[in-house]
N, C-alpha and C positions, 0 to 999 in steps of 0.2 A: 879381383883374384877371385881363382875359383876353387870351391870345397864341395867336398862329393856330400851326397845327402846324407849317408851313414855317419861322416865325420861329423856333421853339422849337430845331427840329433846324439851323438854322444857328448859332443862338448855341451848339449843343453841339460844331459843327464847327470854330467859331473858333479861330483861335492863340492860344495864352499871349500875355500880353503881357510887354515884357520885363520890368517891375516884377514878375510873378509867377514869373517863373522866375529872378528873384534871390533872391526870399522862399525858391523852393525848393531853392535850394540853399546859402542862408543858413541857413534850417533845420538842412538836413543837416548842416552845420559846425557849429553850437549843439547840436546833439544828440551829434555826436562828442566836444564839449569836456564836455558833461553827463554822458555815461556816462562818459569819461576821470577824472573826480571821484567817481566811485561815488555820483552823484547828490546831491553836496554843494554843487555850485556852482548859485548865483542868477545872474541877470544883470548883475550889477558884475563878477564873476571872472570868467564868460564872456566878457563884453566886454574884460576886459585880455588873457584868451589869444587872442583871435581878432585884437584890434589888434596884438598882439606876432607876428602870423603875417600880418600885412598885409594882413589883410582887412576891406574897407571896409566899414562900419559904424555904428551908435549904439545907445548903452544902452536907449533909448526902445525902437528897434526890435527889439531883442532880447527884450526883457520883454514886445513885443506878441505875438511870435511863441513865448516861452514859455507865454504864458497861452492861444494861439491851440492848442499841442497838449499843453497840460497837463503843462508839464515845470515843477516847483518843486523847490527845495532841501529835501533830508530833513533836513537837520540844522540848527536856527534857531542863531543865534549866541549863547552865551549868555557873562553877564562873572559872575566871581568873582572878589572880594577875597582875591589872597594876602599883603597887608602889613597886619599888625595892628601899628600903631607908637601905638596908645593903651595903653600900659603903664607902670609905674611902676620899670621895668629899665632897669639903667646904658645908655647910647648911647656908643659910642667916635665919635671923631674922624673925618673921611672923611681918611684918609692917604693913599689914593689922588689922590685932586685931578682924576679923568677923566686920568689919565697911563696911557694904554691901552697902552701897547709894554713890553716886557721883552728883557733882553740876553740872559738865561739863563733855561733850564725853571723853575719851581717857584719862582721868586721872586716872582709876582704871582698870585694864585689871585682868581677872579669867582665868588661862589655867589649862587643863585637860587630861585625857584621858579613852578611855572606848571600847567597845569591840562589833562585831558584828559575830555571827556564819551566815555561808553560807555552802552549802553543799560541797564548795571545802576548804574551813576550815576555820580559824579565819580570821577576817579584824577590823583592830585598826583605831581608830577615835580622834584627835587630835583637841581640839578646845581651841580659845581664845574669852572670853565674856565680853563685855564693861559692868559694873558696872552701869553706867548712863543710858543707855537703852536696858539693856539686850540683846542687839543685837551682835550675832555671827558674829565677825570683821574677823576672821581667822581660817581655819579648813583646814585638810590635814589628806586622808587615804593610808591605806599602810597595808602589810599582816605582815610585820614585827615591832617590837615595840621598838624603838632605837632613838636614841637624831636627825636622820635626821627626823622621822616623828612630832617631837614637832617643830624643827625649818623651815619646811615647815610651819605649821601653821603659828608661829610668824613671817615669811617672809611675807605672805599673808597680815596678820595684818597691818604691817610696809607698806608696798605699798599701800596697801588701806584706809590705815586712814591717813597716813603720821603724827604721831603725836610729838609734839615738844620738849615739857620739863614737867616737874611736873608728869610723868607718872608711875607708879607702878605697875608691873606684879605679880601677887601672883599664887604660884603652889601647888604643894605637894611636898615631899623632894626625890621625886623618883632621879634615876640616870640619866634618860633624861634630866632632869632640871636642874641637878647639873652640868651635863658633860662642860666641857671646852668651848665646839664650841656655846653651848646655853648661854653659861653666858658670853662668849665674844662678840656675838651678841647684848644681851639685853647692854652692856657696850659703843658698838659703836653706840646706837642709842640716848643714852642718859637713857636708861629704869633703874628703879630700881627695884632689886628682893627682894620678901617676899617670903617666905615659910611654909606651914602651919606647927603644931607640927606634932610629931612622932604618925603615927596612930589614927588620927584625922579627920576624913572625913569632920564634923562640919568647919572647918576653912575654908573649900572652898561650902559652901552649896548652893551657887546659881547656879555654875554649875552643880554639884551633881543633883541639881533640874531641869538642864535643858537636862541632859541625862535621867535620870527618866521618863520626859515629853516625849522626841522624844521613848524612849522602849514602852511605854505606846499605844502612838500613833499611832506609825509605824511599829518597829521593832516587834514587839510581836505578831503582825498583820500582818506579811509577811514572805512569806517562801521563803528566797533566794537560787536560784540552784548556783547562781555563786557569785565571788567578784565584777565584772564589775554590775551586776545586781543591787546589794548592793549601790553599788558607786551612781550610779543614782537616786536609791530612794533618799539617803541621801541629794545627791544635791538638789535635788527638794525638801524636807519636809523642807531643812535649807534656802534655798536661795528663793524658789517661795511660800510658805508657812509660816515659822516661822518670818524670818525677818520681811516679807512685810506685811500681812497680819495676822497672829495669833495674837487674843487680849490676852495681859497678865494681869493678876489681879495687879501684882506689879505697870504698868503703868496707873493704874486708864481703863483697859480693853481697851487700843488699841494696835495696833503693835510698834516693836522698832523703824521700820524707819516712821512710823505716828511721833510717840514722839519724834523723834529726828527732823523732820521737823517743829515738834509744838514750839519745843526750839527755832530752827532757826528764825521762825517769831517773837517770843515774843523777842529774841534778837534784833532782825533789828528794832522792833517795838519802843526796850526801846532806841535805837542808834537815831533813828530818831526824838522821842519826847526831848532828851535830845538838839540834835543839834537844836530843833525848840526852847526851851527854853533860850538855849545860845545866840539866834538869836533875841530874841525879847528885845524891850528897857525896861527900868524899870524905877521905881520910887521910889524915896527916899521919908522922911516922908512931905517933903513941896508940894507932889505933882507934881514935876519937873520930868521930863522925861529924862533920861540917856541912850546913846547906852550902849549896853553890852558891856563886857570886850572882846577883840580878845583875 
């Protein structure tokens, strides 16, 4: 193709079109979102980030610009089955029945397992969640997914919370939770077992929601080289951030720890008010004072 020298330099000096300027600005915003995710976000998640920030764009446009600038997600999405319900062990009834509220701490727990990818392979996380405050009261991590994993999380919850009676613990019907050792531990402490219906994750929705939050806010934004790095990150996220500081919409936008502290103050105030009422003299219809009954 023959182009005159004057035409070439005229093209070089021509001002950028509005579309080119928009693409350059959008590319910078894409790169910021990509780097904040530590290179784990592809076009769908970056599109969600920019949409939330009220930046006009489309997912197709983002995908095209990412390809143009060689930006791709480092970690592909992987799916791992954590529920092995094909076993002959006894299955408990669904006593929780999707009642995800509790009036007092340690009356309804939910349990579940998820997984995290590291460069060394999978790392599995088992948790126990208190439906009263949405606090994670027990958790454990291991590179294998067996009854030892869920027993460790259960023991942490038992030791840390010291539940008394009338406690229900709900899980899926996987072999880890149906195992004899796990069921024996529940009975030793007097915990009633409840299990989800087959293939119904909505029966354990609060724990599934917790895992979704963990992955969205931390796991998908982090590239773990070792399992130990993942363990440390999960510890900080659960114990330092989630339980103590993260505001929870279900709790009126206060943290699980603050919610429990508020409940304790309310209980103490109610007990003090009742004691004060009982200690005050009372009047009958004639206006005569009478000492309160002991």
